TINU-546761 format. One line per 8 residues: number of its first residue (from 1); their letters; for each residue x, y, z of C-alpha. Coordinates in steps of 0.02 Angstrom, whole numbers. Layout:
N
NUM> a> X Y Z | ...
This chain:
572
1> altnlvwa> 0 0 0 | 141 121 42 | 230 91 -124 | 68 142 -212 | 42 297 -105 | 220 358 -133 | 177 425 -307 | 58 554 -236
9> riddldqv> 142 702 -148 | 61 693 23 | 77 821 162 | 162 714 293 | 204 528 307 | 173 535 493 | -7 587 457 | -42 435 349
17> kcsanwmw> -186 329 413 | -247 160 358 | -394 43 359 | -349 -134 414 | -469 -272 362 | -438 -439 444 | -511 -600 371 | -470 -746 485
25> apklpgeg> -536 -899 574 | -457 -872 746 | -560 -1003 838 | -478 -1146 745 | -320 -1227 818 | -166 -1119 789 | -260 -980 703 | -280 -869 856
33> aalrdaae> -93 -873 889 | -58 -836 705 | -177 -688 712 | -85 -617 863 | 83 -639 776 | 18 -547 623 | -55 -405 727 | 108 -383 822
41> amaaamtt> 210 -385 661 | 95 -256 582 | 105 -145 736 | 295 -152 738 | 310 -110 554 | 184 32 564 | 268 106 717 | 430 116 620
49> lgvavdgg> 347 187 466 | 246 314 564 | 78 249 500 | -75 224 611 | -233 119 595 | -390 221 620 | -522 98 562 | -562 -60 471
57> kdslsmat> -673 -212 474 | -645 -379 556 | -715 -538 478 | -666 -665 608 | -786 -805 565 | -701 -861 407 | -734 -1047 429 | -881 -1163 401
65> rvgeevvk> -921 -1348 408 | -971 -1441 251 | -1023 -1615 302 | -882 -1682 407 | -754 -1562 334 | -704 -1391 404 | -672 -1264 265 | -579 -1106 312
73> sprqlvvs> -526 -951 220 | -341 -915 196 | -273 -789 322 | -289 -615 250 | -251 -437 303 | -296 -301 179 | -220 -130 217 | -276 29 128
81> lyaamadi> -180 190 158 | -243 368 141 | -171 539 174 | -201 724 143 | -130 814 -9 | -107 1001 -23 | -112 990 -214 | -191 840 -298
89> rrkvtpdl> -99 882 -458 | 66 837 -377 | 69 655 -426 | 162 535 -539 | 76 405 -649 | 150 240 -713 | 145 275 -901 | 314 311 -979
97> keadsvll> 316 493 -1032 | 465 512 -1150 | 580 415 -1264 | 766 411 -1222 | 734 433 -1036 | 818 328 -901 | 733 196 -793 | 796 174 -615
105> fldlsggk> 763 31 -495 | 756 55 -306 | 772 -115 -222 | 689 -110 -50 | 706 -296 -16 | 890 -302 30 | 934 -400 -127 | 812 -543 -96
113> hrlggsal> 718 -635 -233 | 587 -743 -145 | 461 -822 -264 | 338 -895 -139 | 158 -848 -177 | 208 -759 -338 | 110 -754 -499 | 251 -855 -578
121> aqtcaaig> 231 -990 -445 | 44 -999 -479 | 73 -1028 -665 | 182 -1176 -614 | 47 -1244 -496 | 164 -1209 -350 | 154 -1109 -189 | 335 -1095 -135
129> sevpdmdd> 411 -1098 38 | 474 -920 62 | 371 -765 24 | 422 -582 7 | 417 -478 166 | 456 -302 224 | 617 -344 314 | 679 -165 331
137> pvlvrraf> 539 -40 365 | 670 94 403 | 733 80 223 | 555 87 157 | 523 247 255 | 684 327 192 | 641 279 12 | 464 346 29
145> lavqrlid> 524 515 91 | 662 523 -40 | 542 490 -184 | 422 620 -114 | 563 748 -120 | 603 698 -299 | 421 724 -348 | 423 891 -260
153> aglvlsgh> 574 943 -363 | 494 884 -526 | 630 755 -556 | 517 603 -584 | 425 578 -750 | 336 416 -705 | 342 283 -572 | 276 111 -529
161> drsdggli> 300 -11 -387 | 368 -187 -404 | 234 -301 -336 | 112 -415 -427 | 208 -505 -564 | 379 -439 -516 | 498 -320 -602 | 458 -383 -778
169> ttvlemaf> 274 -342 -753 | 315 -171 -681 | 417 -113 -830 | 299 -189 -959 | 149 -103 -881 | 243 62 -891 | 286 28 -1073 | 109 -23 -1122
177> agnrglnl> 31 128 -1037 | 154 251 -1113 | 165 165 -1283 | 355 168 -1274 | 484 34 -1302 | 619 -20 -1179 | 802 -66 -1188 | 855 -135 -1018
185> alngpata> 1008 -226 -952 | 1006 -307 -779 | 1143 -396 -682 | 1145 -496 -521 | 1179 -660 -432 | 1000 -726 -444 | 928 -821 -590 | 838 -723 -725
193> lealfaee> 670 -791 -667 | 705 -739 -487 | 764 -565 -537 | 618 -532 -653 | 472 -618 -564 | 506 -600 -378 | 370 -489 -303 | 482 -405 -175
201> lglvlecr> 467 -224 -122 | 541 -102 -247 | 510 51 -353 | 545 94 -536 | 566 278 -582 | 580 364 -751 | 682 523 -762 | 780 622 -889
209> wnllaqvk> 964 580 -915 | 1018 759 -882 | 934 751 -711 | 1005 581 -662 | 1145 657 -558 | 1020 757 -453 | 910 603 -428 | 1059 497 -378
217> aqldlaev> 1121 629 -256 | 951 633 -167 | 942 443 -156 | 1123 428 -97 | 1086 555 38 | 939 448 96 | 1046 289 83 | 926 210 -41
225> plvvlgts> 1006 88 -165 | 990 137 -347 | 1017 36 -506 | 1006 102 -684 | 899 -21 -782 | 911 59 -954 | 814 175 -1067 | 644 201 -1145
233> terqavai> 641 203 -1335 | 536 266 -1479 | 558 94 -1557 | 402 -9 -1522 | 496 -156 -1446 | 554 -219 -1277 | 730 -288 -1260 | 791 -352 -1091
241> qyngdsvl> 961 -429 -1053 | 1010 -516 -892 | 1195 -543 -855 | 1231 -513 -1039 | 1104 -639 -1104 | 948 -586 -1199 | 794 -643 -1103 | 662 -544 -1198
249> ddslvllr> 662 -460 -1368 | 489 -439 -1443 | 380 -305 -1518 | 274 -200 -1402 | 120 -242 -1506 | 144 -429 -1482 | 178 -414 -1297 | 27 -303 -1273
257> qwweetsy> -80 -429 -1367 | -22 -567 -1249 | -54 -454 -1101 | -231 -413 -1158 | -278 -589 -1209 | -354 -645 -1044 | -458 -487 -1031 | -513 -507 -1211
265> qldrlqmn> -571 -686 -1183 | -666 -635 -1026 | -744 -487 -1118 | -810 -601 -1255 | -906 -696 -1121 | -971 -541 -1031 | -1020 -423 -1172 | -1065 -415 -1356
273> pdcadeer> -922 -518 -1430 | -921 -410 -1587 | -873 -260 -1478 | -739 -362 -1391 | -666 -408 -1562 | -672 -225 -1618 | -581 -168 -1461 | -448 -301 -1479
281> faildrkg> -408 -244 -1655 | -423 -57 -1614 | -299 -59 -1470 | -176 -181 -1548 | -63 -41 -1611 | -154 112 -1546 | -60 277 -1556 | -169 369 -1430
289> pgyhlsfp> -294 511 -1449 | -247 670 -1539 | -324 824 -1459 | -354 989 -1549 | -394 1153 -1463 | -491 1264 -1582 | -484 1409 -1457 | -377 1453 -1304
297> pqptaaai> -469 1400 -1144 | -474 1542 -1019 | -537 1558 -840 | -689 1667 -810 | -643 1848 -779 | -632 1895 -595 | -751 2041 -622 | -887 1921 -683
305> lahtdkpr> -864 1807 -533 | -876 1958 -417 | -1048 2011 -479 | -1185 2003 -349 | -1330 2001 -473 | -1297 1838 -563 | -1412 1738 -677 | -1487 1591 -583
313> vailrdeg> -1477 1414 -647 | -1575 1268 -573 | -1469 1112 -548 | -1609 983 -559 | -1594 812 -479 | -1705 668 -430 | -1687 515 -319 | -1527 427 -372
321> snsdrems> -1451 575 -466 | -1268 621 -450 | -1144 746 -524 | -1252 888 -456 | -1105 961 -360 | -992 955 -513 | -1129 1037 -617 | -1152 1173 -485
329> aafhsagf> -965 1203 -480 | -953 1218 -669 | -1094 1346 -681 | -1027 1440 -529 | -855 1449 -611 | -936 1532 -762 | -1024 1667 -660 | -1194 1590 -624
337> epwdltmt> -1288 1574 -460 | -1327 1387 -455 | -1475 1324 -353 | -1490 1145 -293 | -1665 1094 -348 | -1744 925 -314 | -1901 854 -393 | -1974 846 -218
345> dlldgrid> -1953 1036 -204 | -2055 1057 -363 | -2186 925 -318 | -2215 1004 -147 | -2225 1179 -220 | -2082 1247 -116 | -2012 1330 -272 | -2047 1342 -458
353> ldgfrgla> -1946 1375 -616 | -2005 1553 -646 | -1852 1638 -570 | -1721 1540 -667 | -1636 1575 -832 | -1562 1402 -849 | -1600 1223 -800 | -1472 1082 -797
361> avggfsya> -1533 903 -774 | -1388 803 -703 | -1326 626 -729 | -1341 476 -616 | -1464 335 -592 | -1635 408 -557 | -1743 277 -473 | -1592 160 -489
369> dvpesakg> -1631 146 -676 | -1753 6 -630 | -1888 63 -753 | -1750 95 -883 | -1644 252 -881 | -1738 413 -834 | -1912 336 -860 | -1959 361 -678
377> waatirfn> -1895 540 -683 | -1989 578 -843 | -2149 500 -773 | -2141 615 -621 | -2155 763 -740 | -2268 694 -876 | -2399 622 -760 | -2415 778 -652
385> erlqeqfr> -2514 911 -745 | -2448 1055 -641 | -2266 1003 -665 | -2291 964 -848 | -2360 1138 -878 | -2220 1217 -776 | -2084 1128 -875 | -2172 1166 -1041
393> afyerpdt> -2182 1351 -998 | -1998 1356 -949 | -1947 1267 -1109 | -2044 1388 -1218 | -1987 1548 -1132 | -1869 1632 -1256 | -1750 1689 -1117 | -1710 1515 -1049
401> ftlgvcng> -1586 1378 -1090 | -1574 1196 -1035 | -1436 1067 -1025 | -1467 881 -1001 | -1315 772 -966 | -1314 581 -962 | -1469 535 -861 | -1529 713 -893
409> cqlfgllg> -1499 686 -1079 | -1606 529 -1073 | -1737 630 -980 | -1742 762 -1117 | -1769 625 -1246 | -1914 550 -1149 | -1991 722 -1122 | -1980 755 -1309
417> wvpwtgie> -1870 909 -1284 | -1741 859 -1414 | -1725 877 -1557 | -1891 971 -1556 | -2059 956 -1470 | -2217 881 -1541 | -2143 722 -1615 | -2257 571 -1597
425> aerqprfi> -2199 450 -1462 | -2165 309 -1585 | -2054 424 -1690 | -1965 512 -1545 | -1775 487 -1541 | -1720 410 -1376 | -1571 330 -1292 | -1567 141 -1278
433> gnrsgrfe> -1448 7 -1215 | -1266 18 -1268 | -1216 -91 -1414 | -1084 -172 -1302 | -1222 -238 -1191 | -1144 -170 -1032 | -1118 -12 -932 | -979 97 -1002
441> srwstvrv> -871 208 -893 | -732 276 -1003 | -624 424 -1049 | -680 454 -1228 | -635 580 -1362 | -767 690 -1446 | -773 823 -1580 | -884 977 -1564
449> lsskaiml> -980 1006 -1725 | -1039 1169 -1802 | -1215 1172 -1731 | -1349 1291 -1670 | -1315 1248 -1486 | -1287 1411 -1392 | -1177 1324 -1263 | -1057 1263 -1398
457> qgmedlvf> -1035 1423 -1499 | -854 1461 -1541 | -804 1283 -1496 | -820 1206 -1670 | -686 1077 -1713 | -631 1057 -1533 | -566 879 -1512 | -544 836 -1329
465> gihvdhge> -568 702 -1198 | -724 687 -1092 | -796 565 -965 | -938 448 -1012 | -1034 346 -886 | -1192 258 -947 | -1277 95 -990 | -1407 165 -1110
473> gllhfpde> -1324 292 -1224 | -1358 229 -1399 | -1454 366 -1489 | -1596 277 -1580 | -1694 361 -1720 | -1854 263 -1756 | -1886 381 -1902 | -1742 403 -2024
481> sirervwg> -1813 568 -2087 | -1791 644 -1914 | -1609 590 -1909 | -1580 668 -2080 | -1660 831 -2025 | -1553 834 -1866 | -1396 823 -1971 | -1458 936 -2110
489> ermaamvy> -1517 1077 -1997 | -1363 1081 -1882 | -1446 1004 -1730 | -1308 873 -1717 | -1191 949 -1587 | -1057 823 -1542 | -986 656 -1602 | -870 522 -1536
497> vdddgqpt> -708 514 -1635 | -563 395 -1657 | -380 434 -1627 | -373 527 -1793 | -517 640 -1740 | -641 563 -1862 | -822 521 -1815 | -835 336 -1778
505> etypfnpn> -950 193 -1734 | -805 80 -1687 | -796 16 -1508 | -722 72 -1389 | -697 245 -1470 | -886 252 -1482 | -937 176 -1315 | -1121 150 -1354
513> gspggltg> -1136 123 -1541 | -1234 280 -1586 | -1247 296 -1776 | -1121 419 -1845 | -1047 436 -1671 | -1183 562 -1627 | -1189 599 -1440 | -1261 775 -1428
521> lcspdgrh> -1425 850 -1492 | -1492 1026 -1484 | -1658 1109 -1522 | -1686 1207 -1684 | -1654 1372 -1593 | -1502 1303 -1501 | -1567 1344 -1326 | -1590 1164 -1272
529> lammphpe> -1444 1042 -1273 | -1439 857 -1226 | -1277 758 -1222 | -1223 592 -1148 | -1042 638 -1099 | -1004 738 -941 | -925 910 -972 | -958 960 -790
537> rtflpwqc> -841 821 -731 | -698 885 -839 | -702 1075 -839 | -538 1084 -742 | -375 1006 -806 | -347 900 -651 | -516 817 -679 | -458 751 -848
545> hwlpgdmh> -409 569 -843 | -274 596 -974 | -194 746 -1057 | -49 757 -1180 | 107 832 -1105 | 86 1002 -1187 | -88 1024 -1111 | -46 989 -929
553> hlpvspwl> -27 1173 -893 | -194 1231 -963 | -274 1355 -842 | -445 1274 -870 | -515 1135 -977 | -599 1189 -1140 | -764 1120 -1074 | -780 1272 -959
561> rmfqnaye> -816 1370 -1119 | -988 1285 -1128 | -1041 1364 -964 | -959 1530 -1006 | -1058 1531 -1169 | -1220 1507 -1071 | -1174 1653 -958 | -1133 1765 -1106
569> wctr> -1300 1721 -1188 | -1394 1761 -1026 | -1310 1930 -1003 | -1320 2000 -1179
């Protein structure tokens, strides 16, 4: 747990707390004594590290009788660490960032190579007799603090811990994630299998060659052993030597295919196998998304944020909704006065929509999606005459705008708000189950189209990442003539794109299978917009799951422009 936490720049190691979850059968012979030994060992290690347990869960009845046989669970202790961070952007991820950088190995095991309980042992139907352990918690503490200082100084590009699968798995995961090759040379007294597959404590760091001396000086000062493993390469291959002998030399594409094979076979059993096949082919030699900023994203002017007379926007939610806080934050950051509004507030008459300029229906799982997505939410409005009239009046007021995201987007479809009102129910476009046959939570890439949507003005040709989170996002047009009119009259607002920025129906670039990649619709006058992806979850750079290196220092994400556009429209 500590070798995972080390990559986030926390405030203070001595303030780290943990949850300890024990799963044991202490009433059986010998198990109670073993539990005490484990608790004492944990306490000794944590005292040295400066970590404290402040909670957890004990499952101490992990045994049962089946006939004449007693079946017990293996002894388990699961520790999860957590700590405060002053700046959540101060972190290091495992993906290799650059070609021709240097990879360093910090061995925290004291040179041991125990294979007991390893993934390698399991593939050989073995358990082993000696398992890895934290023999030197003082060294682990020194290494933790040293790496934290390196992160503080900006000397670490990427980092990963040696654990499941051993050192070979560590470096391959870094290569796969960063789409970089490797050229490594290791030496030592152990066998190649022991050196590469032992799951001992250790860390692998990526840094630039011209900063190696500074990194080494910091680690020497902390008395942390350091070994140069080799370099990252632009060449899409992994070459590893051990004691001068080549032990691996294969293309990155082939190795990634082997790595993904188990997941692929499981996916074919759990989802639409056609989508699993598409994904396997699409990611085989994937180059990664290419973003394009069609305008410079800028924070909202301080003078706008300081206004006291701000346009009000209703952040509408129902039972099971979420993302309301993110939606409120996005509108607030653009100069609005967001109001938290529940359907119960409207049903009970505590408030109405008359005083609002905007309405944003948020994502989530209204009524747990039991009657299909947003059907319960839509029924609350459609089967209440007073509410139906209130929403109709708000929709038709020429000084209002609406935004429906994810579950709110599905709501707008069921209310008949997009693409335009008055369409017969059997012809109304709506959002149905994803083509993959499962819930999709992904970081996808979309392109903003030239449309009538007021919230997307000036954003045409933006290609950028966005979060998607839905099970029913496939935009279905029962009437082909309506789909043609949507495209022909610029009511198509946004599409999923592939790594070349082209609209696509290929999975997983298009996570739900919507025809033409379409994932955003607006009304003919542009005031009403419905979209499945979540701009409110990604309006700040640190919310983005992935950014290319040259975009890490953006002051805001380009998605803030949507909310700024709404403000500008309201204050004209």
